[in-house]
N, C-alpha and C positions, 0 to 999 in steps of 0.2 A: 456612554458603552454606545456602541454601533449593536443592534439586534444581531446579527452574523456571529458576532463576537463571545457575547454573551452567550451564545447556542455552545459554540464551543469549551467555551468556559467550562461549562455546567456536562456537557460531554465528558470533558477530561476530568473532573473532577468525580463522577458518577464512578467510570473508570478506576480511576485509583482508588474509591473505597471499596469498590466489588474487590480488585486487584489486594486490599491488607487485610478485606474479611477471610479472604481462602488463602490468607496465610497461616501453615502448622505454626502454632502457641509450639515457644522452644521450651524445649527441657533445661529445667533447672541444674546446674550442674554439682556433682558432687567434690567431696571434699575429704573422702577417706582418706587420702595421702597427708599424713601429717608434717611431710614435707610443704605439701603447698598451704596449708594452713596458716596465720600469718600469728605473731607473737603478740599478747597485750604487753601494750608499750610503743609498738613498733607501727612505723608508716611503710605502707603496701603500696608498692611501685607498679605500677600497670604500665605493661610494652605499650607499644604504640604500631598497629598494627599498622606493613604496607602495604594498600591496596591501589591498583593499578587502574591507571583514572581513562573513565567513560569514553568507547566509541562516539562518534557525535552521532551512529545511527544505533546503538544501543536503548534499550529499553527493557526497564527494570521494574518498573512499577506499574506502566501504563502500556497499551496496545496503542502503538501512534493509529495504525490502520483500522483499529478497531473503532476510537474516536471516527474517522471518516463514514466508518459506516454506519452510523449509530444520526448520520444529521448527511451525507452528503443528499439524500432523498427530497429532503426539501427543503436545500441549498439553495438559489438558484445561483450562477456565476457571473456576476457583472467581464467583459470582456473586454483586456487591457488594449490600451490605442501604441501600439508598438510600432516605430514609423518606418518601414522599410520590412517588416516582418511578413508570412506570409501568414492565411489565415490556420492551420496547422498547429504555428511555428505562436501566433498570439493564443490559439486555444490550449496550448498548451504554458506555458507561458504566464498564463492564467489563475489554471486549474492547481500549479506547483504551489503559485503564489496566494491562494486564496486556501491550501490545505500544506502549510511551510510547515508545520510539526512531525512531516513525515519526512524525513532527510534525506532521501531521492529528489525529491518535489523540489526541499530548498533548491538542488543542486542544479536541477531541471532549469527551471525559475533564470539562474545565475548565467546559466552556458547562455541560454534562447537572449538573455536583456543587455549579455559585455560578450561579444565574440573574441577578447581578450583571455578571460577566466580561466583558468585552468583549477581539477580538484583532484586534488589524490586520489588512485583505489576508484574514477568514476571517467565512466568517460558515454559521450550524446554521439545519438547515432541518427541519421536520419537520410530516410530512401524510402519514401512512398507512408515514410510513417516516423516516428519518430517515441527516439525511448533514450533511460536516462540507466546505464547501468551498473550495478555495483559489481567490480573484480573482486570477492571473494566466493570463500567456497558454496557458499549458500547463496541464496537467487536476495535481490536489494533491489529490486526494481521499479520501476515505475515506464509504461507505453502508451504512447493513443494515434489515433489512428480515424482518417473523416470519407465519408463519404454523401457526394452531392442528393439531395432529396427531389425527386420530382417537384415539390410544390418553392423550389429554392429556395429555401431549405436543409439545412445540413447536421446527418446525424453525430457524433464526435463522442469516439469513445474510450475512457480509459484502461488502462488495467495493471492492478500496485498487486504487488507479491512480496514477502518478505522471510524468511525463513527462521528462526528463532532459534537458538541452540539445544530444549528442549528435543527438536528433530519435530517439531510443528512448525507446519504452513496457516501465515494468514494471510489473502489473497481476498481484491475485490474486483468487480469491472462495474465500470459508475458507465449511465448510458447519458446521452443531451442531446437534447437539438438545438443549434447552435439560431433562434431569428433575428435576422438581421437586421429588422426592423428596430429591434428592439436593443442590438449589441448585446444580446444576454444566452449565455448556457443556462436550458431549464430542463430539473433531472424527468429521468425516463425511466421510471420506478419498476415500469409494465412490461414495459420491452426487456428491460433487463431483467426482471423473472423470467419470463420464457425460455434466454438462451441458457442462463444459468440450468432450466425451471432439472432438464434432463440428467444434471451432475451430480445431481442431489441423488445416486443411485450408487455414487464413486465417493470409494472414504477422500479420495483429491482428485482435484482437476486444478486444468492449466488452460491458459489462453493465449495462443502466440498471434499478434497483430504484426512482430514484427519478421514474418516468412517474407523469401528470397522473394516463393513465385506470388507476391501477393496476395494469397491465399490464406485468409482467419479461418481458427478451427479450435472449437472447444477440444480437450483430450483430458477423459479421466481414467485414475489410477486406483484400480484393485491393488491393496501394499498382502504379500505375505509376507510375517511377517519371522514366520518360523523358519522358511527359506529363503530371507532375505532380496526376494524382486520383486519386482510389481506390473502388472499388467497392462495396457493404456489399448482404449479406445477412440477413436479420434470421430468427430463430428462436425465437419462442413459447413459455413456460414455461408450461407447464397446470397446476399443482394437482390433484393427485386424493385428498388428504384425508393421503396418507404422504409423496409424495413430489413429481415431475416426473415429464409428459410432455413430451416436446420435438414441436413440432410447424414445418417450416419456412413461411415462407410464402410466400407464390404471388405 
């Protein structure tokens, strides 16, 4: 087994254990109602419960983005040699292939590998960025953006965002340096930390890599549950040829 496959498997197993430990113990069913008791000598018949087939992006016990969060910063990604594809397409396909446990990444990889691929409820966007978005009530997305560095390398950003039925959202901004000499995406966790650190003061945040004006921004949200609204604050990321300066919009 490859080391990277083993790391992913261990991370997933760790999340599964955590999920199991956090599940509340089921309460014992009371049988005070005499009609529910089974008479001696009779055979109890258990009705089969009908269950809906899970959607491919539904996660029950394992938070798929959470698994990626736990390993991305120590796992370089070899870039796939996809003939006829642009750099950003190869980067996005390589990331999607590496972390295919997150369903939008699977779809992204399939879209970029096969121009005739179709997936219901997902669409691919390409306009200076690449995004694979689920057409659902809540976000189920992955987005990629690339900048040229002064040293001949490239900075590659991936933003993953998934909303859950319990109204919580899981997200990840992963920044990589692409080294053309080794054809590898190397994680840059310190730069990622610099970018998202201002967001720690907010209840939630999002990263817009797909803005029509090509600007990239962070949007922090303070959520007021009682009034059912949220106040937003935008920070612009200004590219300086190597990394970002961060400016709060006035």
